[in-house]
C-alpha positions in Angstrom: 146.8 49.3 96.7 147.2 52.6 94.9 150.0 52.9 92.6 152.3 55.8 92.0 150.4 56.5 88.8 147.1 56.7 90.7 148.6 58.9 93.2 150.0 61.4 90.6 146.7 61.4 88.7 144.1 61.8 91.6 145.4 65.6 92.9 145.6 66.9 89.3 142.0 65.4 88.8 140.7 67.3 91.7 142.3 70.3 91.0 140.9 70.2 87.1 137.4 69.6 89.1 138.0 72.6 91.4 139.0 74.7 88.6 136.1 73.9 86.5 133.7 74.4 89.3 135.1 77.8 90.0 134.9 78.7 86.3 131.0 77.6 86.2 130.1 79.6 89.3 132.5 82.5 87.7 130.4 82.2 84.4 127.1 82.2 86.3 127.8 85.6 88.2 128.8 87.0 84.9 125.6 86.2 83.1 123.9 87.2 86.1 125.6 90.3 86.2 124.9 91.1 82.5 121.0 90.2 83.1 121.0 92.2 86.2 122.4 95.4 84.4 120.3 94.8 81.6 117.3 94.7 83.8 118.4 97.7 86.2 118.9 100.0 82.7 115.5 98.8 81.4 113.9 99.6 84.7 115.5 103.0 84.8 114.5 103.7 81.3 110.9 102.6 82.0 110.7 105.1 85.4 112.5 108.1 83.5 110.4 107.8 80.3 106.9 107.1 81.9 106.8 109.5 84.6 106.1 113.3 84.2 108.3 115.8 85.2 107.3 118.9 87.3 108.6 121.6 85.4 108.9 123.8 88.4 108.7 122.0 91.7 110.6 124.5 93.8 110.4 128.4 94.9 113.1 130.9 94.3 116.2 129.8 96.0 116.4 133.1 98.1 113.0 132.1 100.1 114.4 128.5 101.1 116.0 127.2 104.2 119.6 126.1 103.7 120.4 122.2 103.8 122.8 121.2 106.5 126.3 120.6 105.0 127.5 118.3 108.0 125.9 116.3 110.6 123.2 113.9 110.6 120.8 116.3 109.0 123.2 116.7 106.0 122.5 113.0 105.0 118.8 113.1 105.5 116.4 113.5 102.8 112.8 115.0 103.0 110.2 114.3 100.0 107.0 115.8 99.8 104.1 113.7 98.3 101.1 115.0 97.1 97.8 113.1 96.1 95.9 114.1 93.2 92.5 112.8 91.8 93.3 114.5 88.6 96.1 114.3 85.7 94.3 117.2 84.0 95.6 120.6 82.7 95.2 122.1 86.0 97.6 119.7 87.7 100.1 120.5 84.6 99.8 124.2 85.4 100.2 123.5 89.0 103.2 121.8 88.5 104.7 124.7 86.3 104.1 126.9 89.3 101.1 128.6 88.0 97.8 129.3 89.8 94.9 126.4 89.2 91.9 125.2 90.3 93.8 121.9 91.6 94.0 121.5 95.3 96.0 118.5 97.1 93.7 116.4 99.0 96.6 114.4 100.2 100.0 116.0 101.6 102.6 114.0 103.3 106.0 115.2 104.3 108.2 112.0 104.1 111.3 111.9 106.0 114.2 109.6 105.6 116.9 109.5 108.6 120.6 110.0 107.7 121.0 106.4 108.9 118.4 105.1 106.2 117.1 102.7 109.1 113.6 104.0 108.9 110.9 106.0 106.8 108.9 108.4 108.3 105.2 109.7 106.8 104.0 112.8 108.3 100.4 113.5 107.0 99.3 117.2 106.9 95.6 117.8 107.4 94.3 119.7 104.0 92.1 122.1 106.2 94.9 123.3 108.5 94.9 127.0 108.6 98.4 128.2 107.8 100.2 131.4 106.4 100.5 131.4 102.9 103.4 133.2 101.5 102.1 136.5 99.3 98.3 135.4 100.3 98.0 135.5 104.2 95.9 132.9 106.0 94.2 130.2 104.3 93.9 126.2 104.5 97.2 124.9 103.5 95.8 122.6 100.5 94.9 126.2 98.8 98.7 126.8 98.2 98.1 124.6 95.3 95.6 126.6 93.9 97.4 130.1 94.7 100.7 129.4 93.1 101.2 125.4 92.1 103.8 123.2 93.6 106.4 125.7 94.4 104.1 127.6 96.8 103.1 124.4 98.5 106.9 123.6 99.0 107.4 127.4 100.1 104.7 127.2 102.7 105.7 123.9 103.8 109.4 124.9 104.0 108.5 128.1 106.1 106.4 125.9 108.6 109.0 123.3 109.5 112.2 125.4 108.9 113.9 122.6 106.6 114.4 122.0 103.2 112.6 119.8 100.8 114.9 117.5 98.4 112.5 116.1 96.4 108.6 116.5 95.3 106.1 113.7 94.0 102.6 114.0 92.7 100.8 110.8 92.7 97.4 110.4 91.1 95.2 108.4 93.2 94.6 106.0 90.4 98.1 104.9 91.2 97.0 103.4 94.3 95.0 101.1 92.0 98.0 100.3 90.0 100.4 99.6 92.9 97.8 97.2 94.4 97.2 95.4 91.3 100.7 94.9 90.4 101.4 93.3 93.9 98.7 90.8 93.2 96.8 92.4 95.9 97.6 94.2 99.3 96.6 92.9 102.9 95.2 95.7 105.1 93.5 95.3 108.4 90.8 97.5 108.2 90.0 99.4 111.4 86.2 99.7 111.3 83.7 98.6 108.9 82.1 101.2 106.5 80.5 101.3 103.3 81.8 104.1 100.7 79.5 107.2 100.3 78.7 106.0 96.6 77.6 102.5 98.2 79.8 100.6 95.5 82.5 99.1 98.2 81.7 97.6 101.5 84.6 97.2 103.9 84.4 94.5 106.9 86.7 95.3 109.9 89.5 93.1 110.2 92.6 91.8 107.8 91.5 91.4 104.2 93.3 91.5 100.8 92.3 94.4 98.8 92.2 94.6 95.1 93.0 97.7 92.9 89.4 99.2 92.8 89.0 98.3 96.7 92.3 100.1 97.6 91.3 103.2 95.6 88.0 103.4 97.5 89.8 102.7 100.6 92.1 105.6 100.2 89.6 107.9 98.9 86.5 107.7 101.0 86.0 110.2 103.7 82.2 110.7 103.8 81.7 107.5 105.5 83.2 108.6 108.7 82.1 110.5 111.5 85.5 112.5 111.5 86.0 112.6 107.8 89.3 113.5 106.6 90.9 112.5 109.9 90.1 108.9 109.1 90.9 108.9 105.7 94.2 110.5 106.7 94.5 107.3 108.8 93.0 105.0 106.2 95.9 106.1 103.7 98.8 105.8 106.1 97.6 102.3 106.8 97.3 101.5 103.2 100.9 102.7 102.2 102.3 100.7 105.1 100.8 97.6 104.1 101.9 98.4 100.6 105.4 98.4 102.0 104.9 95.3 104.2 104.1 93.7 100.9 106.7 95.2 98.8 109.7 95.2 101.0 109.7 91.3 101.2 112.2 88.7 99.7 109.2 87.5 97.8 109.0 91.0 95.9 112.5 92.4 95.8 114.1 88.9 94.5 111.5 88.8 91.7 112.7 90.8 88.6 109.1 90.4 86.8 107.3 91.9 89.7 109.5 94.5 90.3 109.7 95.7 86.6 105.9 95.1 86.3 105.2 97.3 89.5 107.8 100.0 88.0 105.8 100.2 84.8 102.4 100.1 86.0 102.9 103.1 88.6 105.1 105.1 87.0 102.3 106.7 84.4 100.5 107.8 87.4 103.5 109.8 89.0 105.0 113.2 88.6 108.4 114.0 89.9 110.8 116.7 89.9 113.4 116.8 87.7 116.1 115.6 90.2 114.3 112.6 91.3 115.1 110.4 88.5 116.1 106.7 88.1 119.6 107.2 89.4 118.3 109.1 92.4 115.6 106.4 93.1 118.3 103.6 93.2 120.5 105.7 95.6 117.9 105.9 97.8 116.8 102.2 97.4 120.4 101.3 98.2 120.4 103.4 101.4 117.3 102.1 102.4 118.1 98.4 101.5 117.5 97.0 105.2 114.1 98.8 105.7 111.1 96.7 105.8 107.4 97.1 106.8 107.9 97.6 110.5 110.6 100.2 110.2 108.0 102.4 108.5 106.6 105.2 111.0 103.7 107.2 110.4 101.6 110.1 112.4 99.6 112.9 111.4 100.9 116.3 112.2 99.2 117.3 115.8 96.6 120.1 115.6 94.3 121.7 118.2 90.8 120.5 116.8 88.7 122.1 114.5 87.3 125.8 114.5 86.1 128.6 112.1 87.9 131.0 110.2 87.0 134.8 110.1 85.5 134.3 107.0 83.3 131.3 108.1 85.2 128.2 106.8 85.7 125.2 108.8 89.4 124.8 109.5 92.0 122.7 111.3 93.9 124.7 114.0 97.4 124.3 113.9 99.4 123.2 117.0 102.4 125.8 116.8 104.1 124.0 119.7 104.1 120.7 117.8 105.3 122.2 114.8 108.2 124.0 116.8 109.2 120.6 118.1 109.1 118.9 114.8 111.0 121.5 113.3 113.9 120.9 115.9 113.7 117.1 115.1 114.2 117.6 111.6 117.0 120.0 112.1 118.9 117.4 114.4 117.7 114.2 112.2 116.1 112.7 115.6 112.3 112.8 114.4 112.3 109.0 114.6 113.1 109.2 118.5 109.8 111.2 118.8 107.5 108.4 117.6 106.0 105.6 119.2 103.2 103.1 118.1 100.7 105.9 118.7 102.3 108.5 116.7 103.9 111.6 117.6 105.1 111.5 121.2 
């Protein structure tokens, strides 16, 4: 039989236990918040200090499309990603808006819809024959050589009638750094091939690539009958595989892996001055529910290859497809036009 003293003591002891438990949990949250805060600050400092800044990423404001201020398109973001095989003086000149001998071998328009549910990567063939402002008709990758990054932006914004919010130049060595930081990336290689220098052989089917293999995989074009077409497809495949690896709980909940990824990759990236750690963090929050399956990719449709008046081998642009993409970007409905086979 329980006496009155025991009856008085037991409720108070239970309350004290619950209070202590709550204090412990609260303490853990405080410690976690402090650690997380320090981690985030260190991560931001690492990104901001190690990335190179593009001194002049955009053309004169008067030449640019106006970004929508209301409606779905006002919340969407467009990012130009350029791949380069060099971080030499020519790239620095190009990033300052000067002419250089640098040409961009990889060109992607990355679209993030206003609802943040997807990422769309549109590759543009480097030999696409377009109007380059002030220079007439030429291959689109010549814009970098003629007028640096601002002229590339002006050319693309004129083509799609939409404004680019940010620009990033990624050295191909960055693909190697990304892969090694993630401990390898699993890629389903679509066809067997040996690189032109005979240093790497890839079998068809799923395999985990290390950094050196990944770099060879995204660079190679001479091993394919359709050359740059397959290289572009391989680059899209690799980037989707990276996101399938990175956008998983095993990576996202591992501060050490995230920190290593940022510190290893940042030195190989140049960004416009507005694309700092704060902007990246804001973008990451908006994309918090995106996983590998939500990443869509396609190559800008074209009408095949041809020859320019001066004898160059070129890719003929598809004006109807470009117009449709421009309309979809303006209404932020690009995702609705893409299926597993690319742009419908």
